N, C-alpha and C positions, 0 to 999 in steps of 0.2 A: 826838601829843596824849595827855593823861592821861585815863584812865578813872576816873569818879567814881561813888560809890555813896552815896546819902543814906539816913539812918535817923533814928529818933527821933520820927517823926510819930505822931499818934493822936488820940483824942477826949478833950477836956478841957472842964471847965466854965469859964464866963466868970470871969476873975480868976485863973485857974490859970496854970501854967507848963509849958513844955516846952523841951527842949534838942535841937536838931537837930545831926546830925553829917554831915560830907561827907568820906568817906575816899577818897583818891586812890591810884591804882595805882603812882605813882612820886613822886619828890620834887617839891614845889611851890615850892621855893626860887626857881626861875628864872621862875616865872609872874608876869606883871606885877601882876595883881590876881585875887583870888578873891571871889566874891560869892554872895549868896542873892537869888533872885527868886521871885515867886509869881504864880499865875494862878488867879483865882476863876472859877466857871462863868459863861460869857457875857461875860467881861472879858478884856482884853489882859494879857499877862504884864507885870509891873511890878517895878522894882527895890525890894528891901527894904534891903539893906546890902552894902557892899563893903569889902574890906581889901586894901591894896596890899602889895607885896613889902616895903616899908619899915615897914609897920604902920599907915599912915594909914587911918582909917575914914570911911565916909560912910553916912548913913542917910536913908531916906525920912522925910518929916516925920511921917507917920502912925505911925511906930514909934519915933521918937526918945524916949529916956527909958525905954522899955519893953524894947527888944531890944538885945542886945550881940553883935557879931560878934568872933570871935577865931580865931587860927590856932596850931596846934602843928606847927611845921615838922619836928620830930623824928618825929612820927607821921604826917606827910603828911595832916593832917586840919584841916578848918575847921569851926567850931562857930557855931551861932546860938542864943543863950540868949534865950528869949522869956518875958517876965513880963507880968502884968496883961493876959492875953489877952482879946480881945473877939470877939464873933461875926463881926465884919467882917474878922478875921484869917483866917477860914476860907478855905483855898485849897490847891492843890498847890504845894509849895515845892521849888524847883530850885536846885541848886548850879551855879555857873558859873565857868569858868576863862577869863580874858582874857589871851591871849598877846601882845596888841598887834597893830597893823596889821590890825585887823578880824577877827582869828582868835580864835574862841571855841569852847568845848566845854561840853556840858551833861550833868548827871546825869539819871537817869530820873524823879526827883521823889519826894516823900513827902507824903502827905495829912495836913493838919492841919485838924481840925474842932473848933470852939469852940461849945459849946452855951450858950444863954442861960438 
């Protein structure tokens, strides 16, 4: 399994932007899908966005039109561009690798805090 490290989190005012990065320890070309999930205090972890090996993307309704997921296979990195941030986007954001057959791995997470 690939080891992943997230970065780019921080404190931002509502309406601002952040770009999260997920750097993998090896090639992500063979991984079925990469994704971003988030977990706010007292809530379950939820899907934010995914991107398949073929480049197909999927977004949670709450972030559609504001967030963009992308991948740079040459750099073994997945990005999450977040615009028009809202206080309700505050959470720990986790990178996810889905190998298929129920096998997944997670990064350690990066905190995103949006102030009102």
